[in-house]
N, C-alpha and C positions, 0 to 999 in steps of 0.2 A: 526822954526814951527815944532811940533812933528807929526810924521806919525803913525797912528795907523795900527796895523797889519790887513791884508786882512782877510776876513772871509773864513773859509775852503770851498772847492768846494762842490757843492751839491752832494749828494750821490744817487744812484739808490735805488729804493725800494727794500727791501729784498725779496728774492725768496725762498721759502720753497723747501727743498730737502726731497724727499720721498725714502724710502728703495725700491730697485729694485731687481727682481730675475734675476740672470745672469747665463745661463748655461755655464759651462766650460769643458774642457777635461783636465784631469790629467794624464800625462804620466810619470810614475816612472821608474828609472832604474832597471836593473834586480837584482842588489844586492847593499846593504850597508855595513857599518862596522859591524852592529849587525844584519842585517836581511839577510837571505839567498836568498829570492826572494820577489817580490811584484807583484801585479796585476795592469793592466791598467783598469780603469773603469771610469764611469761618475758620477758626483754628481752636485747638485744644491746648491749655497750658497747665503746668503743674505748679501749685503754690503750697507752701507750709501751712499758712494760716488763712482761713477764708471766712471772716467775720460775716455775720448775716447781712449787715448793711452793705458790704461790698458785694457780696454776691447778688443781692437785689438790684444794686446799681448797674451791674454789668451784664446781667442776663434778662433781656426784655421778656416779660410773660407771654408775649404773643409770638415768640419765635420758636420754631421747631428745627431739629437737625436731621430730619428724614433724609436719607441718601439722595434722592432724586430731586429735592427741592432746596433751592438756595435760601429763600425766605418763605415762610408759610404761616401767614397770620391766622390764628385761630379765634381769638377773642381779643378785643381791644382794636387799636389803630397802629398800622404800620405805614410810616412815611418814608417814601424814596425821594431824595433830593439830588443825589449825584452819584457818581461812580459807575462801576460796570457789573452786571449780573450774568454769568453764563453758566447754563445747566445743560450738559450733553450726556448722552448714554451711548455706550459703545455698541449696544445692540439696539438699533433704532426700531426694530419691529415690536419691542415692548411698549413704545409710546409713552414713556414715563418721565421723560426729561423735561419737567416744568421749570420755567425761570421763576415764577411766583405763582403760588397755588393759594388764592384767597378764598377761604371756605365760607359757607353759608352765614355764619355769624360774624365774619371779618369785615374790617373796613380798612381800605387800601387807598393811599394817595401817591401818586407818582408825579413829581415835580420835574425830574430831569434824569440824566444818565443814560445807560444803554442796557437793554434787557434783552437776551437771546436765549434760545433754547432748541433742542432737537425735536420736541414735541410742541406744546403751546408755550410761547414766551410768558404768556399770562393766561392762567385758568381762573376766571372769576365767577364764584357761586354767591358772593356776598354783594357789598357795596365797594365800588371803585371809581375813583376821580383821577383822570389823566390830564395834568396840566401842562406837561412838556416831556422831553426826553425821546429817544428812538427805541422802538420795540420792534424786533424783527426775528425771522425764522431762520435757523441754521439749515442750509440746503441738504444736510445729511438725510433729513426725513422730509421729502418735499410734498407730502400729501396732507399733512396737518396744517391748520390755520394758525397764524401767529397769535391771535387774540381770541380766546373762546369765552364767550360771555352766556352764562345761564342766569345771572343775577341782575344787578342794575349798575350800569356804567354811564359816567358823564365825561365827555371828552371836551376839553377846553383848549387843547393845544397838543403839540408834539406830533410824532409821525409813527403809524403802525404800517409796517411795510411787509410785503410778501417776499421780497428778495429773491427773484428767480425761482419760484417754487410753484408747483402745479396745484395751488390752492389760493383761496382768497385770504386777505389779511385778517379779516374779522369773520367769525361765525356767530351769529346771534340768535338765541332762542329765548332771551329775556328781554329786558328793556335797555336800549342803547341810544343815548342822546349825543349828538355831535354839534357843538356850538363853534368850534374852531379845530384846526389840526389838519392832518393829511392822511388818507387811507388809500389802499389798493385793493379794491374789490371787498364788497360786504355781502356775505351770504345770510340774508335773513329768512329763517325757516318758520314753518307753522308754530304758532305760539309766540313768536318774537314780535317786537314792536320797535321800529327803527325811526328816530325823529332826527331830521337834519335841519338845523338853523344856520349853519355856515360851514365854512372849511372848503378844502379841495378834495373831492372824491374822484380818485383815478381808476381806470380799468384794472381788472387782474390780469395776469399772464396766462390764464387758462384758455386753451384754444377754444373750447366749447362754451365758455362762460367768460367772455372778454367784456365785462360789465362793471361799472362802478358800484352798482346796487343789483343784486339778483334776488328778487323776493319770490320765494318759492312756497307753494302750498302742498301738503302731504295729501295722499289719498285717503287716509284714515282720520276719523275724529272731526269734531266740530270747530276746532280752534282755527283762526285766521293768522295769516301773515300780513302784518300791517306796516305801511310805511307812510310818514308824514314829512313833507319837505317844505320848508318856509324860505329857504335861502341856501346860498353856497354855489360853488362851481362843480358840476358834476359832468362826467362824460356820458357813458351809456347807462340807461336805466332799464331794467327788465322786471316787469311785475305780473304775476298771475294771482295776486291776492287783492287786498284792499289798499288802494293808494290815493292820498290827497296831495296836491301840489298847489301852493299858494305863492310861490316865489322860487327863485333860483335860476341859473343859466345851464343849459343842457346841451349835449351834443346830439343825443338821440334818446328817444322815449319809445318803449315797445310794451303795449298792453296786450296780455295774451289770453287765449282761450284754447284749452287742450282737454283731451279725454284721456284719462288714466284708468288702469284696471287693477282692481285688488286681487282678482284671480281671472281665469280665462274667460268667464262669463259675465262677471259683474263689473261694469264700467262706472266711472264717475267722471262728470264733466267739471272741470275747474276753469272758471271764467274770471278774468281780472276785471275788477271795477275800479275805475280811475276817474277822479274829479280834479280838473285843473281850473284854477281861478286867478292865476297870476304866474309871471315868470316869463322865460323865453327859451327857445331853441335857436342856437346860432352855430352853424356848422359848414364845413366844406364838403361833407359827405354827399351821398345821393338820396339820403332819406331823413326827415326830420322826425316825424311821428308815424309810427305804425300801430294800428288798432285792429285787433281781432276779437276783443271782449266788448265791454260797455265802457264808454268814455263820453265825458262832457268837457268841452274846452270853452273858457270865457275869459276875456281880458288878457289875451296871451299873444305872443308874437313868434312867428316861425320865420327864420331867414336861412336860405341855402345859397352859397356861392361856390358853385362846383366847377372844376376845371377839367373834367374827364369826358370821354365819349360814352358815358353810361346814361341810361334812362334816370331821370331825376323826378321823384315824388316828395314833395315838401310834407303832405299828409298822405297816407296810404290807408285806406279803411276797407276792411272785409267783414267788419262787425257792426255795431250800433254806435253811431257817433253824432253828437250834437255839438254845433259850433256857433258861438255867439260873440260879437264885438271883438274880433280877433283879426290880426294882420298877418297874411301868409305871402311870402315872397320867395320865388325859386328862380335863380339865375345860373344859366350855364355860360361860362366864359371859355369855351372851347372853340377856337376859330378855324380849325380844319374842317374838311368836308366830311362830317360825321352824320350819322342817321339817329342819334339819341332823341328821345322824346322828353319834354320838360312839362310836368304837370303840377299845378299848385295843389290840387286835390285829385287823388285817383280813388274812385269809389266803385265797389261792386256789390254793396249791400244797402244797409240803412243809413241815410245821411239827412241831417236837418241843419241848414245854415240860416243865420240871422244876423245882419248888420256886420258883415265881414267883408274885408278888403283883400283882394287877391291880385299879386303882381307877379307876371311871368315874363321872362326874357330868355330867348335861346338863339344859338347860332348854328346854322346847319344849311346844307344845300337843299334841304326839304323846306317848303314854306309852311307846312302844317305841323310842325314839330312842337309848338308851345301852346299849351292849354290851361286855361284858368281852372277849369273843372273837367275831368274826363270820367264819364259815368256809364257804367254797365249795369247798375243796380236798378231793382224795380221799385224802389222806395226812397227816391231823392227828392227833397223838398228845399226850395231856396226862397 
């Protein structure tokens, strides 16, 4: 008996496939055989079939295509290794052109490339590590900082530049640690903690705040602006908060005391408290350390080699100052007939000195222009 072949199994009705718009992130390497560099950017492509596997492989879950943000990590980790990120806005008054916006739960690592924006090149609310690269501000909006940190940032390399803007390169109200790298003005505000273990910290271009670090306390609240410096090369440091220095080379250190007003009648005195137990000031300027607040100096060196006809004060004190086991040298190398005075220490307030060496040398037509200590204070103890 012959057996006829079985009919084919029933088929499902055909399902039409429609083209879909799929946003993807394209990350190109910094160089190829025939190209010196490339850019990281976003584009929208149209494909006929978009399997789940493919869509998951080309669309990182931490990426957003919000108009004013090139990369916006929300959850997970975004790593920047090369390429160029530019985020500009036509109307700079909106202040919305972030190069990278790393939100509170985000983790961001920058290993290289260039990042710039008309607002903040990097806005970090989460965790950020900078190992390399160049981060700078577009001068279109000159009043915003290049790097705005309210989260936790560790800088191991790279450069954060202000690039001819009237603002510091970094605004910190979170935790910012510098192990290496280069910055141009750091504005550390109430609630912020700045730790400097190394690197090159240069002054900003702001006329009224030409400092490598500007440590400022607000008139409201009990939070402190804290800086801790263990090493590095720093130009000028201004502090009216809490400061601890155990190492590093400086051009100038200014510890401040000032009175600010919440309203017309209620004033608050903000006094800088600074403890120095290591490091040195080495400068050609006219002043090495200026203290108006409370300061203690131990195991420190101050050297001034000045070549102008201005008064020189290696240490200038109008606050409360204790100095121990420190070497202070003030040299003026101005050979013309000037009248400048050279003081190792100028004091008009409370001063205590123990086991300290003071070297002073000046050139002038006057014979009494060089003083180890020049004192007009009522409480000076040596």
